[in-house]
C-alpha positions as CSV (number, residue, x, y, z in Angstrom):
1,M,23.3,-4.3,-30.3
2,R,26.9,-3.7,-29.6
3,A,28.0,-4.2,-25.4
4,T,30.2,-2.1,-24.1
5,W,32.7,-3.2,-21.2
6,R,33.5,-0.7,-17.6
7,A,35.0,-1.5,-14.5
8,R,32.8,-1.2,-11.7
9,S,34.9,1.5,-9.5
10,Y,34.3,-0.3,-6.6
11,G,34.8,-3.6,-6.9
12,G,37.1,-4.0,-10.3
13,K,35.3,-6.0,-11.9
14,P,33.8,-5.5,-15.0
15,R,30.3,-5.0,-16.0
16,A,28.6,-5.2,-19.7
17,R,26.0,-2.6,-20.1
18,S,24.1,-2.6,-23.2
19,S,23.2,1.4,-25.4
20,A,19.3,-0.5,-26.1
21,S,18.8,-1.8,-22.6
22,S,19.4,1.6,-21.1
23,A,17.3,3.3,-24.1
24,A,14.3,0.4,-23.3
25,S,15.4,2.4,-19.3
26,R,14.8,5.5,-20.6
27,A,11.2,5.1,-22.7
28,R,10.0,3.3,-19.7
29,T,10.0,6.4,-17.7
30,F,9.1,8.7,-20.0
31,R,5.3,9.2,-19.2
32,T,2.4,11.7,-20.8
33,R,-0.3,13.6,-19.7
34,S,-3.8,11.9,-19.0
35,S,-5.8,14.9,-20.4
36,S,-7.4,14.6,-23.7
37,T,-6.9,18.7,-24.7
38,P,-3.2,19.9,-23.6
39,S,-2.9,23.2,-22.1
40,P,-0.7,25.3,-24.3
41,Y,1.0,25.8,-20.8
42,A,1.0,21.9,-20.3
43,S,4.5,19.8,-19.9
44,P,4.7,17.0,-21.4
45,V,6.0,15.2,-19.1
46,P,5.1,15.7,-15.1
47,K,7.5,17.8,-13.0
48,V,9.0,16.0,-10.0
49,Y,8.8,18.4,-7.3
50,R,11.4,18.5,-5.0
51,V,12.1,21.1,-2.5
52,T,15.5,23.0,-3.3
53,V,18.5,23.9,-0.9
54,P,17.2,27.4,-1.3
55,G,14.1,26.8,0.0
56,R,15.3,25.0,2.7
57,V,17.1,27.0,3.6
58,V,14.2,29.5,3.5
59,N,12.4,27.5,5.3
60,A,14.7,27.7,7.7
61,L,14.7,31.6,8.1
62,V,10.8,31.5,8.2
63,T,10.3,29.7,10.4
64,P,11.1,31.6,13.7
65,L,9.9,34.4,12.2
66,V,6.8,33.2,12.2
67,R,6.6,31.3,15.7
68,L,7.7,35.0,17.1
69,G,4.3,36.9,14.8
70,V,6.8,38.4,12.6
71,G,7.2,36.6,9.6
72,P,5.1,37.9,6.2
73,R,2.0,37.9,6.4
74,H,-0.9,34.4,5.6
75,T,2.5,32.3,6.6
76,Y,2.2,30.5,9.1
77,L,4.0,26.9,11.1
78,L,1.4,24.1,10.3
79,A,1.8,21.5,12.2
80,V,0.5,17.8,11.7
81,P,0.6,14.2,13.5
82,G,2.0,11.9,11.1
83,R,0.0,8.7,9.9
84,S,1.8,6.1,11.3
85,T,3.8,7.2,14.2
86,G,1.8,10.0,16.0
87,R,4.6,12.7,15.7
88,I,3.9,16.1,15.2
89,Y,5.6,17.5,11.8
90,R,5.8,21.8,11.6
91,T,6.7,23.2,8.3
92,P,5.7,26.6,7.2
93,V,2.7,27.6,4.9
94,T,0.8,30.2,3.1
95,L,-2.5,30.4,3.3
96,V,-4.8,32.0,0.8
97,E,-7.6,33.7,2.3
98,D,-10.3,35.4,0.9
99,G,-12.9,37.0,3.6
100,P,-14.0,34.5,5.9
101,S,-13.0,31.8,3.7
102,R,-8.8,29.9,3.8
103,W,-7.2,27.7,1.5
104,L,-4.8,25.5,2.7
105,V,-2.2,25.1,-0.5
106,A,0.3,22.4,-1.6
107,P,2.7,24.4,-4.4
108,Y,4.8,21.5,-3.9
109,G,2.5,19.0,-4.8
110,E,1.8,15.4,-2.4
111,R,4.2,16.3,0.6
112,S,3.7,14.2,3.2
113,W,2.7,16.6,5.4
114,V,-0.6,16.8,2.8
115,K,-0.8,13.3,3.3
116,N,-0.5,13.6,7.1
117,A,-3.9,16.4,6.9
118,R,-5.8,13.9,4.6
119,A,-5.7,11.3,7.4
120,A,-5.9,13.2,10.6
121,G,-8.4,15.7,8.9
122,W,-7.2,18.2,11.4
123,V,-4.3,20.3,11.5
124,E,-2.1,23.3,13.7
125,L,-2.1,26.6,12.0
126,R,0.4,28.9,14.4
127,R,1.3,32.5,13.8
128,G,2.9,34.1,17.0
129,R,1.5,33.1,19.9
130,K,-2.1,31.9,18.5
131,T,-2.3,28.4,17.5
132,E,-6.0,27.2,16.1
133,R,-6.7,24.3,15.6
134,V,-8.7,23.9,12.1
135,H,-10.5,20.8,10.1
136,V,-9.2,20.6,7.0
137,D,-11.4,19.1,4.0
138,E,-9.9,18.7,0.3
139,V,-11.6,20.5,-2.6
140,P,-12.1,18.8,-5.7
141,P,-9.6,19.4,-8.9
142,A,-12.4,20.7,-10.5
143,E,-13.0,23.5,-7.8
144,R,-9.2,23.7,-7.2
145,A,-8.1,26.6,-10.8
146,P,-9.1,29.6,-9.3
147,I,-7.7,28.7,-6.2
148,L,-4.7,28.3,-7.4
149,R,-4.5,31.8,-9.2
150,D,-4.9,33.0,-6.5
151,Y,-2.0,31.6,-4.7
152,L,0.1,31.9,-7.6
153,R,-0.4,35.8,-7.8
154,Q,0.3,35.9,-4.2
155,V,3.4,33.7,-3.1
156,P,5.3,34.3,-6.3
157,F,8.6,31.9,-5.4
158,T,6.5,28.7,-6.3
159,R,5.9,30.6,-10.0
160,E,8.5,27.7,-10.8
161,F,6.2,24.7,-9.7
162,F,3.2,25.5,-12.2
163,D,3.0,25.4,-15.6
164,A,0.6,28.5,-15.9
165,P,1.6,31.8,-15.5
166,P,-0.1,34.1,-12.7
167,G,-1.9,36.4,-15.1
168,A,-3.1,32.9,-17.4
169,P,-6.6,32.6,-17.4
170,V,-8.1,29.7,-14.8
171,D,-8.8,27.2,-17.1
172,A,-5.0,26.8,-18.0
173,F,-5.0,26.0,-14.1
174,A,-7.5,23.5,-14.4
175,D,-5.5,21.4,-16.1
176,E,-2.9,21.0,-13.7
177,A,-5.0,21.0,-10.3
178,S,-4.7,17.2,-9.8
179,R,-0.9,17.9,-9.4
180,H,-2.2,20.8,-6.4
181,P,-3.7,20.0,-3.5
182,V,-5.9,22.2,-2.1
183,F,-7.8,21.6,1.4
184,R,-10.9,24.0,2.5
185,I,-10.3,25.2,6.5
186,I,-13.4,24.7,8.9
187,G,-13.5,26.5,12.0
């Protein structure tokens, strides 16, 4: 094991850095999928979903449009109380609508609004002057695949957060259903 010395940029004292310890650190952070039959679309390492700067800019532009009622179709401003503070948090969301049934999909995975909606059991959806308070029920992962496929077809700019392409069979979406929470809107 060869140790190299590097000076700290903030203190001046040298510190030892071992190539073996950094390799061990990389090995600890490697994660594999728990599925017994891997999908051809599956990534070997789960993605870390982060809202990028362009995504935040789009959200900042879409939010006032939705408040005025002129934003993209099926897009609403979701409001949900925080789990511990009770403060109301708002974010634009796109619903999957199929006749009378509506679903709320979290393409970026476990976000704060998802945890808050689970805890509260309800959310407010606003579009223009119309605000509706609805109850939400989380869909089990086994039933999420067709909803995720429909969502990806309706909202193609979220493509990078899914392993399966929009034209893939439902089974490809079943493999990643546990990473994208889906809520059934009741009422």
